[in-house]
Structures are given as C-alpha cells and as structure tokens.
CHARMM-style PDB file with segment names, atoms N, HN, CA, C and O in Angstrom:
ATOM      1  N   MET     1      20.330  -7.792 -10.996  1.00  0.00      PROA
ATOM      2  CA  MET     1      18.992  -7.290 -11.025  1.00  0.00      PROA
ATOM      3  C   MET     1      18.251  -7.983 -12.162  1.00  0.00      PROA
ATOM      4  O   MET     1      18.771  -8.123 -13.268  1.00  0.00      PROA
ATOM      5  N   TYR     2      17.051  -8.404 -11.872  1.00  0.00      PROA
ATOM      6  HN  TYR     2      16.629  -8.290 -10.973  1.00  0.00      PROA
ATOM      7  CA  TYR     2      16.176  -8.983 -12.880  1.00  0.00      PROA
ATOM      8  C   TYR     2      14.991  -8.040 -13.018  1.00  0.00      PROA
ATOM      9  O   TYR     2      14.319  -7.735 -12.033  1.00  0.00      PROA
ATOM     10  N   VAL     3      14.734  -7.583 -14.225  1.00  0.00      PROA
ATOM     11  HN  VAL     3      15.280  -7.832 -15.025  1.00  0.00      PROA
ATOM     12  CA  VAL     3      13.694  -6.580 -14.402  1.00  0.00      PROA
ATOM     13  C   VAL     3      12.990  -6.795 -15.736  1.00  0.00      PROA
ATOM     14  O   VAL     3      13.624  -7.115 -16.741  1.00  0.00      PROA
ATOM     15  N   ALA     4      11.677  -6.617 -15.733  1.00  0.00      PROA
ATOM     16  HN  ALA     4      11.161  -6.357 -14.916  1.00  0.00      PROA
ATOM     17  CA  ALA     4      10.886  -6.647 -16.960  1.00  0.00      PROA
ATOM     18  C   ALA     4      10.633  -5.209 -17.374  1.00  0.00      PROA
ATOM     19  O   ALA     4      10.008  -4.450 -16.634  1.00  0.00      PROA
ATOM     20  N   ILE     5      11.112  -4.829 -18.547  1.00  0.00      PROA
ATOM     21  HN  ILE     5      11.620  -5.446 -19.148  1.00  0.00      PROA
ATOM     22  CA  ILE     5      10.986  -3.449 -18.990  1.00  0.00      PROA
ATOM     23  C   ILE     5      10.191  -3.408 -20.292  1.00  0.00      PROA
ATOM     24  O   ILE     5      10.746  -3.653 -21.363  1.00  0.00      PROA
ATOM     25  N   PRO     6       8.911  -3.105 -20.209  1.00  0.00      PROA
ATOM     26  CA  PRO     6       8.106  -3.020 -21.423  1.00  0.00      PROA
ATOM     27  C   PRO     6       8.300  -1.677 -22.141  1.00  0.00      PROA
ATOM     28  O   PRO     6       8.654  -0.670 -21.527  1.00  0.00      PROA
ATOM     29  N   GLU     7       8.061  -1.694 -23.442  1.00  0.00      PROA
ATOM     30  HN  GLU     7       7.773  -2.512 -23.940  1.00  0.00      PROA
ATOM     31  CA  GLU     7       8.125  -0.463 -24.227  1.00  0.00      PROA
ATOM     32  C   GLU     7       7.033   0.505 -23.780  1.00  0.00      PROA
ATOM     33  O   GLU     7       7.246   1.717 -23.731  1.00  0.00      PROA
ATOM     34  N   GLU     8       5.857  -0.044 -23.453  1.00  0.00      PROA
ATOM     35  HN  GLU     8       5.684  -1.028 -23.492  1.00  0.00      PROA
ATOM     36  CA  GLU     8       4.741   0.727 -22.917  1.00  0.00      PROA
ATOM     37  C   GLU     8       4.278   0.062 -21.630  1.00  0.00      PROA
ATOM     38  O   GLU     8       4.231  -1.165 -21.545  1.00  0.00      PROA
ATOM     39  N   ASP     9       3.935   0.864 -20.631  1.00  0.00      PROA
ATOM     40  HN  ASP     9       3.973   1.861 -20.700  1.00  0.00      PROA
ATOM     41  CA  ASP     9       3.457   0.307 -19.377  1.00  0.00      PROA
ATOM     42  C   ASP     9       2.577   1.325 -18.664  1.00  0.00      PROA
ATOM     43  O   ASP     9       2.362   2.433 -19.156  1.00  0.00      PROA
ATOM     44  N   ASN    10       2.079   0.939 -17.514  1.00  0.00      PROA
ATOM     45  HN  ASN    10       2.254   0.039 -17.114  1.00  0.00      PROA
ATOM     46  CA  ASN    10       1.222   1.816 -16.723  1.00  0.00      PROA
ATOM     47  C   ASN    10       1.945   2.334 -15.480  1.00  0.00      PROA
ATOM     48  O   ASN    10       1.294   2.723 -14.511  1.00  0.00      PROA
ATOM     49  N   TYR    11       3.281   2.346 -15.492  1.00  0.00      PROA
ATOM     50  HN  TYR    11       3.810   2.030 -16.280  1.00  0.00      PROA
ATOM     51  CA  TYR    11       4.039   2.755 -14.319  1.00  0.00      PROA
ATOM     52  C   TYR    11       5.187   3.667 -14.724  1.00  0.00      PROA
ATOM     53  O   TYR    11       6.047   3.266 -15.508  1.00  0.00      PROA
ATOM     54  N   ILE    12       5.213   4.871 -14.208  1.00  0.00      PROA
ATOM     55  HN  ILE    12       4.514   5.197 -13.571  1.00  0.00      PROA
ATOM     56  CA  ILE    12       6.231   5.858 -14.588  1.00  0.00      PROA
ATOM     57  C   ILE    12       7.601   5.547 -13.983  1.00  0.00      PROA
ATOM     58  O   ILE    12       8.612   6.023 -14.499  1.00  0.00      PROA
ATOM     59  N   GLY    13       7.663   4.767 -12.908  1.00  0.00      PROA
ATOM     60  HN  GLY    13       6.842   4.381 -12.489  1.00  0.00      PROA
ATOM     61  CA  GLY    13       8.932   4.467 -12.253  1.00  0.00      PROA
ATOM     62  C   GLY    13       9.902   3.668 -13.101  1.00  0.00      PROA
ATOM     63  O   GLY    13      11.092   3.619 -12.791  1.00  0.00      PROA
ATOM     64  N   ILE    14       9.426   3.050 -14.149  1.00  0.00      PROA
ATOM     65  HN  ILE    14       8.459   3.090 -14.401  1.00  0.00      PROA
ATOM     66  CA  ILE    14      10.292   2.240 -15.017  1.00  0.00      PROA
ATOM     67  C   ILE    14      10.981   3.094 -16.080  1.00  0.00      PROA
ATOM     68  O   ILE    14      11.896   2.616 -16.751  1.00  0.00      PROA
ATOM     69  N   ALA    15      10.566   4.322 -16.240  1.00  0.00      PROA
ATOM     70  HN  ALA    15       9.823   4.710 -15.695  1.00  0.00      PROA
ATOM     71  CA  ALA    15      11.087   5.182 -17.310  1.00  0.00      PROA
ATOM     72  C   ALA    15      12.613   5.294 -17.269  1.00  0.00      PROA
ATOM     73  O   ALA    15      13.260   5.231 -18.315  1.00  0.00      PROA
ATOM     74  N   GLY    16      13.186   5.455 -16.099  1.00  0.00      PROA
ATOM     75  HN  GLY    16      12.661   5.506 -15.250  1.00  0.00      PROA
ATOM     76  CA  GLY    16      14.645   5.561 -15.993  1.00  0.00      PROA
ATOM     77  C   GLY    16      15.348   4.295 -16.421  1.00  0.00      PROA
ATOM     78  O   GLY    16      16.359   4.348 -17.122  1.00  0.00      PROA
ATOM     79  N   LEU    17      14.824   3.158 -16.007  1.00  0.00      PROA
ATOM     80  HN  LEU    17      14.003   3.114 -15.438  1.00  0.00      PROA
ATOM     81  CA  LEU    17      15.417   1.879 -16.415  1.00  0.00      PROA
ATOM     82  C   LEU    17      15.281   1.670 -17.915  1.00  0.00      PROA
ATOM     83  O   LEU    17      16.182   1.127 -18.553  1.00  0.00      PROA
ATOM     84  N   ARG    18      14.169   2.096 -18.472  1.00  0.00      PROA
ATOM     85  HN  ARG    18      13.437   2.537 -17.954  1.00  0.00      PROA
ATOM     86  CA  ARG    18      13.949   1.947 -19.913  1.00  0.00      PROA
ATOM     87  C   ARG    18      15.002   2.734 -20.696  1.00  0.00      PROA
ATOM     88  O   ARG    18      15.485   2.267 -21.728  1.00  0.00      PROA
ATOM     89  N   GLN    19      15.355   3.918 -20.213  1.00  0.00      PROA
ATOM     90  HN  GLN    19      14.963   4.297 -19.375  1.00  0.00      PROA
ATOM     91  CA  GLN    19      16.354   4.733 -20.904  1.00  0.00      PROA
ATOM     92  C   GLN    19      17.747   4.131 -20.803  1.00  0.00      PROA
ATOM     93  O   GLN    19      18.536   4.233 -21.743  1.00  0.00      PROA
ATOM     94  N   ILE    20      18.057   3.506 -19.675  1.00  0.00      PROA
ATOM     95  HN  ILE    20      17.416   3.423 -18.912  1.00  0.00      PROA
ATOM     96  CA  ILE    20      19.399   2.945 -19.459  1.00  0.00      PROA
ATOM     97  C   ILE    20      19.554   1.573 -20.113  1.00  0.00      PROA
ATOM     98  O   ILE    20      20.536   1.323 -20.811  1.00  0.00      PROA
ATOM     99  N   ILE    21      18.583   0.685 -19.886  1.00  0.00      PROA
ATOM    100  HN  ILE    21      17.785   0.888 -19.318  1.00  0.00      PROA
ATOM    101  CA  ILE    21      18.700  -0.713 -20.320  1.00  0.00      PROA
ATOM    102  C   ILE    21      18.008  -0.966 -21.650  1.00  0.00      PROA
ATOM    103  O   ILE    21      18.530  -1.700 -22.490  1.00  0.00      PROA
ATOM    104  N   GLY    22      16.844  -0.368 -21.850  1.00  0.00      PROA
ATOM    105  HN  GLY    22      16.420   0.228 -21.169  1.00  0.00      PROA
ATOM    106  CA  GLY    22      16.050  -0.633 -23.049  1.00  0.00      PROA
ATOM    107  C   GLY    22      14.890  -1.556 -22.722  1.00  0.00      PROA
ATOM    108  O   GLY    22      14.776  -2.053 -21.601  1.00  0.00      PROA
ATOM    109  N   GLU    23      14.038  -1.780 -23.696  1.00  0.00      PROA
ATOM    110  HN  GLU    23      14.131  -1.377 -24.606  1.00  0.00      PROA
ATOM    111  CA  GLU    23      12.853  -2.601 -23.485  1.00  0.00      PROA
ATOM    112  C   GLU    23      13.175  -4.084 -23.569  1.00  0.00      PROA
ATOM    113  O   GLU    23      14.077  -4.492 -24.300  1.00  0.00      PROA
ATOM    114  N   THR    24      12.429  -4.889 -22.814  1.00  0.00      PROA
ATOM    115  HN  THR    24      11.696  -4.557 -22.220  1.00  0.00      PROA
ATOM    116  CA  THR    24      12.558  -6.344 -22.885  1.00  0.00      PROA
ATOM    117  C   THR    24      11.285  -6.981 -23.428  1.00  0.00      PROA
ATOM    118  O   THR    24      11.278  -8.176 -23.724  1.00  0.00      PROA
ATOM    119  N   ARG    25      10.224  -6.218 -23.563  1.00  0.00      PROA
ATOM    120  HN  ARG    25      10.230  -5.248 -23.322  1.00  0.00      PROA
ATOM    121  CA  ARG    25       8.951  -6.692 -24.107  1.00  0.00      PROA
ATOM    122  C   ARG    25       8.157  -5.497 -24.602  1.00  0.00      PROA
ATOM    123  O   ARG    25       8.516  -4.354 -24.320  1.00  0.00      PROA
ATOM    124  N   PHE    26       7.055  -5.755 -25.357  1.00  0.00      PROA
ATOM    125  HN  PHE    26       6.763  -6.684 -25.586  1.00  0.00      PROA
ATOM    126  CA  PHE    26       6.306  -4.660 -25.953  1.00  0.00      PROA
ATOM    127  C   PHE    26       5.446  -3.916 -24.938  1.00  0.00      PROA
ATOM    128  O   PHE    26       5.659  -2.722 -24.727  1.00  0.00      PROA
ATOM    129  N   ARG    27       4.495  -4.571 -24.313  1.00  0.00      PROA
ATOM    130  HN  ARG    27       4.322  -5.541 -24.485  1.00  0.00      PROA
ATOM    131  CA  ARG    27       3.550  -3.902 -23.413  1.00  0.00      PROA
ATOM    132  C   ARG    27       3.302  -4.751 -22.190  1.00  0.00      PROA
ATOM    133  O   ARG    27       3.263  -5.979 -22.264  1.00  0.00      PROA
ATOM    134  N   ARG    28       3.132  -4.081 -21.057  1.00  0.00      PROA
ATOM    135  HN  ARG    28       3.164  -3.084 -20.996  1.00  0.00      PROA
ATOM    136  CA  ARG    28       2.835  -4.794 -19.810  1.00  0.00      PROA
ATOM    137  C   ARG    28       2.057  -3.866 -18.902  1.00  0.00      PROA
ATOM    138  O   ARG    28       2.486  -2.740 -18.647  1.00  0.00      PROA
ATOM    139  N   ASN    29       0.908  -4.329 -18.407  1.00  0.00      PROA
ATOM    140  HN  ASN    29       0.560  -5.243 -18.613  1.00  0.00      PROA
ATOM    141  CA  ASN    29       0.158  -3.622 -17.373  1.00  0.00      PROA
ATOM    142  C   ASN    29       0.435  -4.314 -16.055  1.00  0.00      PROA
ATOM    143  O   ASN    29      -0.085  -5.398 -15.792  1.00  0.00      PROA
ATOM    144  N   PHE    30       1.245  -3.693 -15.236  1.00  0.00      PROA
ATOM    145  HN  PHE    30       1.667  -2.812 -15.449  1.00  0.00      PROA
ATOM    146  CA  PHE    30       1.612  -4.288 -13.954  1.00  0.00      PROA
ATOM    147  C   PHE    30       0.459  -4.155 -12.971  1.00  0.00      PROA
ATOM    148  O   PHE    30      -0.141  -3.088 -12.844  1.00  0.00      PROA
ATOM    149  N   GLN    31       0.159  -5.233 -12.283  1.00  0.00      PROA
ATOM    150  HN  GLN    31       0.647  -6.100 -12.386  1.00  0.00      PROA
ATOM    151  CA  GLN    31      -0.832  -5.217 -11.212  1.00  0.00      PROA
ATOM    152  C   GLN    31      -0.167  -4.646  -9.959  1.00  0.00      PROA
ATOM    153  O   GLN    31       1.059  -4.666  -9.851  1.00  0.00      PROA
ATOM    154  N   SER    32      -0.954  -4.142  -9.020  1.00  0.00      PROA
ATOM    155  HN  SER    32      -1.950  -4.125  -9.108  1.00  0.00      PROA
ATOM    156  CA  SER    32      -0.372  -3.531  -7.816  1.00  0.00      PROA
ATOM    157  C   SER    32       0.362  -4.547  -6.942  1.00  0.00      PROA
ATOM    158  O   SER    32       1.217  -4.169  -6.142  1.00  0.00      PROA
ATOM    159  N   ASP    33       0.035  -5.838  -7.089  1.00  0.00      PROA
ATOM    160  HN  ASP    33      -0.660  -6.146  -7.739  1.00  0.00      PROA
ATOM    161  CA  ASP    33       0.696  -6.867  -6.283  1.00  0.00      PROA
ATOM    162  C   ASP    33       1.737  -7.653  -7.081  1.00  0.00      PROA
ATOM    163  O   ASP    33       2.155  -8.733  -6.663  1.00  0.00      PROA
ATOM    164  N   GLU    34       2.153  -7.117  -8.220  1.00  0.00      PROA
ATOM    165  HN  GLU    34       1.814  -6.240  -8.560  1.00  0.00      PROA
ATOM    166  CA  GLU    34       3.108  -7.800  -9.092  1.00  0.00      PROA
ATOM    167  C   GLU    34       4.430  -7.033  -9.127  1.00  0.00      PROA
ATOM    168  O   GLU    34       4.443  -5.868  -9.524  1.00  0.00      PROA
ATOM    169  N   PRO    35       5.541  -7.653  -8.722  1.00  0.00      PROA
ATOM    170  CA  PRO    35       6.825  -6.938  -8.759  1.00  0.00      PROA
ATOM    171  C   PRO    35       7.305  -6.742 -10.191  1.00  0.00      PROA
ATOM    172  O   PRO    35       7.103  -7.604 -11.047  1.00  0.00      PROA
ATOM    173  N   TYR    36       7.938  -5.605 -10.444  1.00  0.00      PROA
ATOM    174  HN  TYR    36       8.102  -4.905  -9.749  1.00  0.00      PROA
ATOM    175  CA  TYR    36       8.525  -5.361 -11.757  1.00  0.00      PROA
ATOM    176  C   TYR    36      10.041  -5.513 -11.719  1.00  0.00      PROA
ATOM    177  O   TYR    36      10.689  -5.545 -12.765  1.00  0.00      PROA
ATOM    178  N   CYS    37      10.607  -5.608 -10.521  1.00  0.00      PROA
ATOM    179  HN  CYS    37      10.080  -5.582  -9.671  1.00  0.00      PROA
ATOM    180  CA  CYS    37      12.054  -5.691 -10.405  1.00  0.00      PROA
ATOM    181  C   CYS    37      12.436  -6.569  -9.220  1.00  0.00      PROA
ATOM    182  O   CYS    37      11.840  -6.478  -8.146  1.00  0.00      PROA
ATOM    183  N   CYS    38      13.435  -7.415  -9.429  1.00  0.00      PROA
ATOM    184  HN  CYS    38      13.919  -7.488 -10.300  1.00  0.00      PROA
ATOM    185  CA  CYS    38      13.979  -8.257  -8.361  1.00  0.00      PROA
ATOM    186  C   CYS    38      15.490  -8.059  -8.351  1.00  0.00      PROA
ATOM    187  O   CYS    38      16.149  -8.206  -9.380  1.00  0.00      PROA
ATOM    188  N   SER    39      16.027  -7.727  -7.194  1.00  0.00      PROA
ATOM    189  HN  SER    39      15.491  -7.608  -6.359  1.00  0.00      PROA
ATOM    190  CA  SER    39      17.473  -7.563  -7.047  1.00  0.00      PROA
ATOM    191  C   SER    39      18.000  -8.629  -6.108  1.00  0.00      PROA
ATOM    192  O   SER    39      17.424  -8.878  -5.050  1.00  0.00      PROA
ATOM    193  N   VAL    40      19.101  -9.257  -6.500  1.00  0.00      PROA
ATOM    194  HN  VAL    40      19.569  -9.054  -7.360  1.00  0.00      PROA
ATOM    195  CA  VAL    40      19.734 -10.302  -5.696  1.00  0.00      PROA
ATOM    196  C   VAL    40      21.121  -9.800  -5.308  1.00  0.00      PROA
ATOM    197  O   VAL    40      21.913  -9.417  -6.168  1.00  0.00      PROA
ATOM    198  N   TYR    41      21.409  -9.804  -4.007  1.00  0.00      PROA
ATOM    199  HN  TYR    41      20.765 -10.115  -3.308  1.00  0.00      PROA
ATOM    200  CA  TYR    41      22.678  -9.300  -3.486  1.00  0.00      PROA
ATOM    201  C   TYR    41      23.512 -10.465  -2.959  1.00  0.00      PROA
ATOM    202  O   TYR    41      23.011 -11.341  -2.254  1.00  0.00      PROA
ATOM    203  N   PHE    42      24.790 -10.454  -3.316  1.00  0.00      PROA
ATOM    204  HN  PHE    42      25.197  -9.743  -3.889  1.00  0.00      PROA
ATOM    205  CA  PHE    42      25.706 -11.519  -2.931  1.00  0.00      PROA
ATOM    206  C   PHE    42      26.832 -10.980  -2.049  1.00  0.00      PROA
ATOM    207  O   PHE    42      27.224  -9.818  -2.158  1.00  0.00      PROA
ATOM    208  N   SER    43      27.335 -11.834  -1.190  1.00  0.00      PROA
ATOM    209  HN  SER    43      27.017 -12.778  -1.102  1.00  0.00      PROA
ATOM    210  CA  SER    43      28.542 -11.564  -0.420  1.00  0.00      PROA
ATOM    211  C   SER    43      29.301 -12.874  -0.319  1.00  0.00      PROA
ATOM    212  O   SER    43      28.770 -13.867   0.179  1.00  0.00      PROA
ATOM    213  N   ASN    44      30.524 -12.881  -0.783  1.00  0.00      PROA
ATOM    214  HN  ASN    44      30.955 -12.075  -1.187  1.00  0.00      PROA
ATOM    215  CA  ASN    44      31.331 -14.101  -0.791  1.00  0.00      PROA
ATOM    216  C   ASN    44      30.614 -15.249  -1.488  1.00  0.00      PROA
ATOM    217  O   ASN    44      30.607 -16.382  -1.008  1.00  0.00      PROA
ATOM    218  N   ARG    45      30.010 -14.932  -2.631  1.00  0.00      PROA
ATOM    219  HN  ARG    45      30.015 -14.012  -3.021  1.00  0.00      PROA
ATOM    220  CA  ARG    45      29.319 -15.912  -3.481  1.00  0.00      PROA
ATOM    221  C   ARG    45      28.082 -16.534  -2.848  1.00  0.00      PROA
ATOM    222  O   ARG    45      27.613 -17.573  -3.313  1.00  0.00      PROA
ATOM    223  N   GLN    46      27.555 -15.933  -1.820  1.00  0.00      PROA
ATOM    224  HN  GLN    46      27.936 -15.089  -1.443  1.00  0.00      PROA
ATOM    225  CA  GLN    46      26.329 -16.413  -1.186  1.00  0.00      PROA
ATOM    226  C   GLN    46      25.289 -15.300  -1.218  1.00  0.00      PROA
ATOM    227  O   GLN    46      25.608 -14.126  -1.033  1.00  0.00      PROA
ATOM    228  N   ILE    47      24.047 -15.689  -1.455  1.00  0.00      PROA
ATOM    229  HN  ILE    47      23.788 -16.643  -1.605  1.00  0.00      PROA
ATOM    230  CA  ILE    47      22.970 -14.711  -1.464  1.00  0.00      PROA
ATOM    231  C   ILE    47      22.740 -14.208  -0.049  1.00  0.00      PROA
ATOM    232  O   ILE    47      22.543 -15.000   0.873  1.00  0.00      PROA
ATOM    233  N   VAL    48      22.764 -12.894   0.124  1.00  0.00      PROA
ATOM    234  HN  VAL    48      22.924 -12.250  -0.625  1.00  0.00      PROA
ATOM    235  CA  VAL    48      22.545 -12.307   1.446  1.00  0.00      PROA
ATOM    236  C   VAL    48      21.266 -11.487   1.514  1.00  0.00      PROA
ATOM    237  O   VAL    48      20.768 -11.194   2.601  1.00  0.00      PROA
ATOM    238  N   LYS    49      20.722 -11.109   0.331  1.00  0.00      PROA
ATOM    239  HN  LYS    49      21.126 -11.347  -0.553  1.00  0.00      PROA
ATOM    240  CA  LYS    49      19.524 -10.282   0.324  1.00  0.00      PROA
ATOM    241  C   LYS    49      18.842 -10.400  -1.035  1.00  0.00      PROA
ATOM    242  O   LYS    49      19.507 -10.465  -2.069  1.00  0.00      PROA
ATOM    243  N   VAL    50      17.518 -10.428  -1.025  1.00  0.00      PROA
ATOM    244  HN  VAL    50      16.978 -10.375  -0.185  1.00  0.00      PROA
ATOM    245  CA  VAL    50      16.713 -10.404  -2.244  1.00  0.00      PROA
ATOM    246  C   VAL    50      15.623  -9.358  -2.042  1.00  0.00      PROA
ATOM    247  O   VAL    50      14.946  -9.360  -1.014  1.00  0.00      PROA
ATOM    248  N   THR    51      15.450  -8.467  -3.013  1.00  0.00      PROA
ATOM    249  HN  THR    51      16.000  -8.466  -3.848  1.00  0.00      PROA
ATOM    250  CA  THR    51      14.406  -7.445  -2.902  1.00  0.00      PROA
ATOM    251  C   THR    51      13.478  -7.515  -4.109  1.00  0.00      PROA
ATOM    252  O   THR    51      13.895  -7.881  -5.208  1.00  0.00      PROA
ATOM    253  N   PHE    52      12.221  -7.161  -3.893  1.00  0.00      PROA
ATOM    254  HN  PHE    52      11.882  -6.863  -3.000  1.00  0.00      PROA
ATOM    255  CA  PHE    52      11.217  -7.087  -4.942  1.00  0.00      PROA
ATOM    256  C   PHE    52      10.590  -5.698  -4.897  1.00  0.00      PROA
ATOM    257  O   PHE    52      10.117  -5.264  -3.847  1.00  0.00      PROA
ATOM    258  N   SER    53      10.584  -4.996  -6.036  1.00  0.00      PROA
ATOM    259  HN  SER    53      10.969  -5.349  -6.889  1.00  0.00      PROA
ATOM    260  CA  SER    53       9.970  -3.671  -6.142  1.00  0.00      PROA
ATOM    261  C   SER    53       8.636  -3.807  -6.851  1.00  0.00      PROA
ATOM    262  O   SER    53       8.529  -4.499  -7.863  1.00  0.00      PROA
ATOM    263  N   PHE    54       7.622  -3.146  -6.319  1.00  0.00      PROA
ATOM    264  HN  PHE    54       7.709  -2.583  -5.497  1.00  0.00      PROA
ATOM    265  CA  PHE    54       6.281  -3.218  -6.871  1.00  0.00      PROA
ATOM    266  C   PHE    54       5.926  -1.900  -7.537  1.00  0.00      PROA
ATOM    267  O   PHE    54       6.359  -0.835  -7.098  1.00  0.00      PROA
ATOM    268  N   SER    55       5.133  -1.980  -8.603  1.00  0.00      PROA
ATOM    269  HN  SER    55       4.781  -2.846  -8.960  1.00  0.00      PROA
ATOM    270  CA  SER    55       4.903  -0.822  -9.458  1.00  0.00      PROA
ATOM    271  C   SER    55       4.021   0.254  -8.844  1.00  0.00      PROA
ATOM    272  O   SER    55       4.518   1.342  -8.550  1.00  0.00      PROA
ATOM    273  N   ASN    56       2.777   0.006  -8.643  1.00  0.00      PROA
ATOM    274  HN  ASN    56       2.373  -0.877  -8.881  1.00  0.00      PROA
ATOM    275  CA  ASN    56       1.852   1.075  -8.264  1.00  0.00      PROA
ATOM    276  C   ASN    56       1.836   1.407  -6.779  1.00  0.00      PROA
ATOM    277  O   ASN    56       1.508   2.531  -6.399  1.00  0.00      PROA
ATOM    278  N   SER    57       2.176   0.468  -5.962  1.00  0.00      PROA
ATOM    279  HN  SER    57       2.442  -0.445  -6.270  1.00  0.00      PROA
ATOM    280  CA  SER    57       2.097   0.723  -4.521  1.00  0.00      PROA
ATOM    281  C   SER    57       3.352   1.384  -3.968  1.00  0.00      PROA
ATOM    282  O   SER    57       3.323   1.940  -2.870  1.00  0.00      PROA
ATOM    283  N   GLY    58       4.446   1.332  -4.709  1.00  0.00      PROA
ATOM    284  HN  GLY    58       4.469   0.881  -5.601  1.00  0.00      PROA
ATOM    285  CA  GLY    58       5.688   1.915  -4.233  1.00  0.00      PROA
ATOM    286  C   GLY    58       6.313   1.132  -3.089  1.00  0.00      PROA
ATOM    287  O   GLY    58       7.191   1.641  -2.392  1.00  0.00      PROA
ATOM    288  N   LYS    59       5.865  -0.110  -2.891  1.00  0.00      PROA
ATOM    289  HN  LYS    59       5.152  -0.524  -3.457  1.00  0.00      PROA
ATOM    290  CA  LYS    59       6.418  -0.889  -1.780  1.00  0.00      PROA
ATOM    291  C   LYS    59       7.606  -1.719  -2.230  1.00  0.00      PROA
ATOM    292  O   LYS    59       7.747  -2.053  -3.407  1.00  0.00      PROA
ATOM    293  N   LEU    60       8.448  -2.039  -1.274  1.00  0.00      PROA
ATOM    294  HN  LEU    60       8.333  -1.768  -0.319  1.00  0.00      PROA
ATOM    295  CA  LEU    60       9.638  -2.837  -1.489  1.00  0.00      PROA
ATOM    296  C   LEU    60       9.639  -3.960  -0.463  1.00  0.00      PROA
ATOM    297  O   LEU    60       9.488  -3.704   0.732  1.00  0.00      PROA
ATOM    298  N   ILE    61       9.804  -5.186  -0.907  1.00  0.00      PROA
ATOM    299  HN  ILE    61       9.926  -5.394  -1.877  1.00  0.00      PROA
ATOM    300  CA  ILE    61       9.889  -6.319   0.015  1.00  0.00      PROA
ATOM    301  C   ILE    61      11.329  -6.810  -0.005  1.00  0.00      PROA
ATOM    302  O   ILE    61      11.904  -7.027  -1.072  1.00  0.00      PROA
ATOM    303  N   GLU    62      11.904  -6.984   1.174  1.00  0.00      PROA
ATOM    304  HN  GLU    62      11.436  -6.808   2.040  1.00  0.00      PROA
ATOM    305  CA  GLU    62      13.286  -7.424   1.292  1.00  0.00      PROA
ATOM    306  C   GLU    62      13.360  -8.705   2.104  1.00  0.00      PROA
ATOM    307  O   GLU    62      12.692  -8.854   3.127  1.00  0.00      PROA
ATOM    308  N   PHE    63      14.183  -9.621   1.629  1.00  0.00      PROA
ATOM    309  HN  PHE    63      14.726  -9.500   0.798  1.00  0.00      PROA
ATOM    310  CA  PHE    63      14.458 -10.868   2.354  1.00  0.00      PROA
ATOM    311  C   PHE    63      15.953 -10.900   2.635  1.00  0.00      PROA
ATOM    312  O   PHE    63      16.773 -10.696   1.739  1.00  0.00      PROA
ATOM    313  N   TYR    64      16.292 -11.159   3.886  1.00  0.00      PROA
ATOM    314  HN  TYR    64      15.627 -11.325   4.614  1.00  0.00      PROA
ATOM    315  CA  TYR    64      17.703 -11.221   4.306  1.00  0.00      PROA
ATOM    316  C   TYR    64      18.050 -12.629   4.732  1.00  0.00      PROA
ATOM    317  O   TYR    64      17.204 -13.380   5.217  1.00  0.00      PROA
ATOM    318  N   ARG    65      19.301 -12.968   4.545  1.00  0.00      PROA
ATOM    319  HN  ARG    65      19.988 -12.358   4.152  1.00  0.00      PROA
ATOM    320  CA  ARG    65      19.808 -14.271   4.980  1.00  0.00      PROA
ATOM    321  C   ARG    65      20.177 -14.186   6.429  1.00  0.00      PROA
ATOM    322  OT1 ARG    65      20.630 -15.173   7.010  1.00  0.00      PROA
TER     323      ARG     65
END
C-alpha cells in the first residue's frame, strides 16, 4: 500500500491510518479527484490488481490484470 498521510487534512477517512502508521507529511488538502491511497496486489510475483482510493468522493478505482 502506498499512502500519503498528513498530520492535518480535510478528510476524516485517513484518521485510522494516521493512528496505525503515523504521518508522512505536515498538511495536505486532498482534491476530490486526487487519490490518497494506492494498493498494489500481487500473485506469484505478478501484479494482479491496483486500486486507488479517493478522499471526498468515497470512490474506489480498481484495475485488474
């Protein structure tokens, strides 16, 4: 998982990640079309799925192999 976790932000959904992982930057205002998290899934050392989570819209985009 690749995630940008600011100490302060405009999105409450990051609060859980902030408690578990900690901050990676001071402040970030996420735009509605800007993903805050990217997850890469592997099977047998090959990428099989990539997902992007967006802050304010609550949408998830998934790409499958």
